C-alpha positions as CSV (number, residue, x, y, z in Angstrom):
1,M,42.1,-25.2,41.8
2,L,40.4,-21.9,41.0
3,V,41.6,-18.6,42.4
4,R,38.2,-17.9,43.9
5,K,38.6,-21.0,46.1
6,V,41.9,-19.8,47.7
7,M,41.8,-16.0,47.6
8,S,41.3,-13.7,50.6
9,S,38.0,-11.8,50.5
10,P,36.2,-9.5,51.0
11,V,38.6,-6.9,49.5
12,I,39.9,-4.5,52.1
13,S,40.3,-1.4,49.9
14,A,40.7,2.4,49.9
15,T,39.9,5.3,47.6
16,S,42.3,7.8,46.1
17,E,41.0,10.3,48.8
18,T,42.0,8.0,51.7
19,T,44.9,9.5,53.6
20,I,48.3,7.8,54.1
21,R,47.5,7.6,57.9
22,D,44.0,6.0,57.3
23,A,45.5,3.6,54.7
24,A,48.2,2.5,57.2
25,E,45.6,2.1,60.0
26,R,43.4,0.0,57.7
27,M,46.4,-2.2,56.9
28,R,47.3,-2.6,60.6
29,E,43.7,-3.3,61.6
30,N,43.2,-6.0,58.9
31,D,46.8,-7.4,59.0
32,V,47.3,-6.7,55.3
33,G,50.2,-5.2,53.4
34,A,48.4,-3.8,50.4
35,L,45.1,-2.0,49.6
36,P,43.6,-1.9,46.2
37,V,42.4,1.6,45.4
38,L,38.9,1.4,44.0
39,Q,36.6,3.9,42.3
40,D,33.1,2.6,41.8
41,G,34.2,-0.9,42.7
42,R,36.8,-0.9,40.0
43,P,40.6,-0.8,40.5
44,I,42.5,2.4,39.7
45,G,45.6,1.5,41.6
46,I,47.1,-0.3,44.6
47,V,49.1,1.0,47.6
48,T,51.4,-1.2,49.6
49,D,53.1,-0.7,53.0
50,R,56.3,-0.4,51.0
51,D,54.8,2.4,48.8
52,I,54.0,4.3,52.0
53,V,57.5,4.0,53.3
54,M,59.4,4.6,50.0
55,R,57.1,7.1,48.3
56,A,55.9,9.1,51.3
57,L,57.9,8.7,54.4
58,A,61.4,8.3,52.9
59,A,60.9,10.1,49.7
60,T,64.1,11.7,48.4
61,G,64.4,15.3,49.5
62,F,61.2,15.4,51.4
63,A,58.6,13.3,53.2
64,L,54.9,13.6,52.5
65,G,52.5,14.2,55.5
66,L,50.4,11.5,56.9
67,D,47.3,13.5,55.8
68,T,48.4,13.3,52.1
69,R,45.9,11.4,49.8
70,I,47.1,8.0,48.8
71,G,46.1,8.9,45.2
72,D,49.5,10.7,45.2
73,I,51.6,7.6,45.9
74,I,49.7,4.6,44.4
75,T,50.9,2.3,41.8
76,R,48.5,2.9,38.9
77,K,49.3,-0.3,37.0
78,V,47.5,-3.0,38.8
79,I,48.4,-6.5,38.0
80,S,45.5,-8.8,38.4
81,C,44.0,-12.2,37.7
82,F,40.5,-13.5,37.3
83,A,38.6,-15.3,40.1
84,D,37.8,-18.1,37.6
85,Q,41.5,-18.5,36.6
86,D,43.6,-21.5,37.7
87,A,45.7,-20.7,40.8
88,A,48.8,-22.3,39.1
89,D,48.5,-19.7,36.3
90,A,48.2,-16.9,38.8
91,A,51.3,-18.2,40.7
92,A,53.2,-18.2,37.4
93,L,52.1,-14.6,36.8
94,M,53.3,-13.6,40.3
95,G,56.7,-15.0,39.5
96,E,56.8,-13.4,36.0
97,K,55.8,-10.0,37.3
98,R,57.9,-10.3,40.6
99,I,55.0,-9.6,42.9
100,R,53.7,-11.4,46.0
101,R,50.0,-10.5,45.6
102,L,47.5,-10.2,42.8
103,L,44.2,-8.3,42.9
104,V,41.5,-10.7,41.9
105,I,38.8,-9.4,39.6
106,D,35.6,-10.9,38.2
107,R,35.0,-10.9,34.4
108,S,33.2,-7.5,34.7
109,G,36.4,-6.0,36.1
110,A,35.1,-5.5,39.7
111,A,37.5,-6.3,42.6
112,S,36.6,-9.6,44.3
113,G,39.6,-10.6,46.4
114,I,43.4,-10.7,46.8
115,L,45.6,-13.7,46.1
116,S,48.9,-13.9,47.9
117,V,51.8,-16.3,47.7
118,G,50.8,-17.3,51.3
119,D,47.3,-18.2,50.1
120,I,48.8,-20.4,47.4
121,A,51.1,-22.1,50.0
122,E,48.3,-22.6,52.4
123,H,45.5,-23.8,50.1
124,V,47.1,-25.1,46.9
125,S,50.7,-26.2,47.1
126,E,53.8,-25.1,49.1
127,E,55.9,-26.2,46.2
128,L,54.0,-24.0,43.8
129,A,54.3,-21.0,46.2
130,G,58.0,-21.7,46.6
131,Q,58.5,-21.7,42.9
132,A,56.8,-18.3,42.6
133,L,58.7,-16.9,45.5
134,G,61.9,-18.2,44.1
135,E,61.3,-16.4,40.8
136,I,60.4,-13.2,42.6
137,S,63.5,-13.3,44.8
138,E,65.8,-14.4,41.9
139,A,64.7,-11.5,39.7
140,R,65.1,-9.0,42.6
141,A,68.6,-10.3,43.3
142,R,69.5,-9.7,39.6
143,D,68.2,-6.2,39.8
144,M,70.2,-5.3,42.9
145,P,73.2,-3.0,42.3
146,D,76.7,-4.5,42.8
């Protein structure tokens, strides 16, 4: 099954100028945990609820204000898949990269959706989603300090 058939869309996004407060409100209003950060429709980063907590609110030594631009805390390396890619390949990429969501782009590089492990479980295969989640969890457990 193709990613475009199971992804969530439209893309709920932000710009690098969006404040932490506005990003958090957008996440709450749309019940999402990540916002792609776009410039002219193209991804330049991604911000997650975890980024807000770890990089802004609980940053070592100081906390950033809620009116700080998210451009200061985003993850610039966005891992993505194509809308016309097989969902099983996207699930394998999630497991390999240890992430629960992928930004979906079209062949021109424009953002077109988000694919989550939940989308795969709901629309493709619970077993496939479980495998991806297992790889994510296994890799994170290996990385935990003793």
